[in-house]
C-alpha positions as CSV (number, residue, x, y, z in Angstrom):
1,M,-35.4,-43.7,-12.7
2,L,-31.8,-44.4,-12.6
3,T,-29.2,-44.3,-9.9
4,R,-25.6,-42.9,-10.0
5,Q,-24.7,-46.0,-8.0
6,I,-24.9,-47.9,-11.4
7,T,-24.2,-45.3,-13.8
8,D,-21.2,-43.8,-12.2
9,D,-19.5,-47.2,-11.5
10,D,-16.4,-48.0,-13.4
11,N,-17.9,-51.3,-14.7
12,F,-20.9,-49.4,-16.4
13,L,-18.5,-46.6,-17.8
14,S,-16.5,-49.3,-19.3
15,L,-19.5,-50.1,-21.6
16,S,-19.7,-48.6,-25.0
17,S,-21.9,-45.6,-25.6
18,A,-24.4,-47.8,-27.5
19,Q,-24.5,-50.3,-24.5
20,Q,-25.1,-47.5,-22.1
21,A,-27.8,-45.9,-24.4
22,L,-29.5,-49.3,-24.5
23,F,-29.5,-49.8,-20.8
24,L,-31.0,-46.3,-20.3
25,H,-33.7,-46.8,-23.0
26,L,-34.6,-50.1,-21.5
27,T,-34.8,-48.5,-18.0
28,M,-37.0,-45.8,-19.2
29,I,-39.6,-48.3,-21.1
30,S,-39.8,-50.8,-18.3
31,D,-42.8,-51.3,-16.1
32,D,-43.2,-50.8,-12.4
33,D,-41.4,-54.1,-11.8
34,G,-38.5,-53.4,-14.2
35,F,-39.6,-55.5,-17.0
36,T,-40.0,-54.9,-20.7
37,N,-40.7,-56.9,-24.0
38,K,-39.9,-53.9,-26.1
39,T,-36.1,-54.6,-26.5
40,S,-36.2,-54.1,-30.5
41,L,-37.7,-50.7,-30.1
42,C,-34.9,-49.8,-27.2
43,M,-32.2,-51.2,-29.5
44,F,-33.4,-49.1,-32.5
45,K,-33.6,-45.8,-30.4
46,A,-29.9,-46.5,-29.2
47,H,-28.4,-47.6,-32.4
48,A,-27.5,-50.7,-30.6
49,T,-26.8,-54.1,-31.8
50,Q,-27.7,-57.7,-30.6
51,E,-24.0,-57.8,-29.5
52,D,-24.6,-54.9,-27.3
53,M,-27.5,-56.4,-25.6
54,N,-25.7,-59.7,-25.2
55,E,-23.1,-57.5,-23.4
56,L,-25.7,-56.0,-21.0
57,I,-26.7,-59.6,-20.1
58,N,-23.0,-60.8,-19.8
59,K,-22.3,-58.0,-17.3
60,R,-25.4,-58.8,-15.5
61,Y,-27.3,-55.4,-16.0
62,I,-30.2,-57.3,-17.5
63,I,-31.8,-60.6,-17.3
64,R,-33.3,-62.0,-20.2
65,F,-36.0,-64.8,-20.5
66,P,-36.5,-67.1,-23.1
67,S,-39.8,-65.4,-23.9
68,G,-37.9,-62.3,-24.9
69,V,-38.8,-60.3,-21.9
70,V,-36.0,-58.6,-20.1
71,C,-35.6,-57.5,-16.5
72,I,-33.4,-54.5,-15.1
73,K,-31.6,-56.4,-12.4
74,H,-30.9,-53.5,-10.3
75,W,-34.2,-51.8,-10.8
76,F,-35.5,-51.4,-7.0
77,M,-32.4,-49.7,-6.2
78,A,-33.5,-46.6,-7.9
79,N,-37.3,-47.1,-7.8
80,A,-39.8,-46.9,-5.0
81,I,-43.3,-46.7,-6.3
82,R,-46.1,-45.8,-4.0
83,K,-48.9,-48.7,-3.5
84,D,-51.5,-46.4,-4.7
85,R,-49.5,-45.8,-8.1
86,Y,-48.2,-49.2,-8.4
87,T,-49.1,-51.4,-11.3
88,P,-48.1,-55.1,-11.3
89,T,-46.2,-56.3,-14.4
90,L,-47.8,-58.3,-17.2
91,H,-44.9,-60.7,-17.3
92,Q,-45.9,-62.5,-14.0
93,D,-44.3,-65.9,-15.4
94,E,-40.9,-64.2,-15.6
95,R,-41.5,-62.2,-12.4
96,S,-42.1,-65.5,-10.6
97,Q,-38.8,-66.9,-11.4
98,L,-36.9,-64.4,-9.7
99,Y,-35.8,-63.6,-6.1
100,L,-35.6,-59.8,-4.9
101,H,-32.6,-59.8,-2.3
102,K,-32.1,-57.2,0.5
103,N,-30.3,-55.0,-1.5
104,N,-33.0,-54.6,-4.1
105,V,-31.3,-56.6,-6.9
106,Y,-33.2,-59.5,-8.7
107,S,-31.5,-63.0,-9.1
108,F,-32.6,-66.3,-10.1
109,T,-30.9,-67.6,-6.9
110,P,-32.0,-67.1,-3.3
111,E,-29.8,-64.6,-1.3
112,D,-27.9,-67.6,0.5
113,E,-26.9,-69.1,-2.6
114,E,-25.9,-65.6,-4.4
115,D,-22.4,-66.1,-3.1
116,E,-21.7,-68.9,-5.3
117,E,-21.1,-66.7,-8.5
118,D,-19.4,-69.6,-10.4
119,E,-22.6,-71.6,-10.6
120,E,-25.0,-70.8,-13.5
121,E,-27.8,-68.9,-12.4
122,K,-31.1,-71.2,-12.8
123,P,-34.6,-70.4,-12.6
124,Q,-36.3,-71.3,-9.1
125,N,-40.3,-71.3,-9.7
126,K,-40.8,-69.5,-6.5
127,P,-43.1,-66.3,-6.3
128,L,-41.3,-63.0,-5.8
129,K,-42.4,-61.2,-2.9
130,I,-42.1,-57.3,-3.1
131,T,-42.5,-55.2,-0.2
132,F,-43.5,-51.4,-0.4
133,K,-42.0,-48.7,1.7
């Protein structure tokens, strides 16, 4: 699912049509935790380039891992999955590097360090705790 909290935001609307389409395709194909390794397919469907993908990363809409897996940063703002329907991601190594904050946004840094935006985000090999509603 998508949330208008993201798609109606001025920052999102400032993205090119290809970048917006790429984000939507990545969101549609992501697993129950917001992860996917099908970036080439999404880029093909959206008629997007690697520059478009890099812009989504630079604007912090997605998080890319060295393995090629990407994560939708705001996934849990729009997605609540019942326990009996939830399937954990196959990308557990990448998932274990992220924190899920109270505002349902993924980050490499713990919540108390999130305010320091000037620092580069670094992986913290700590398990991600996800609670279900």
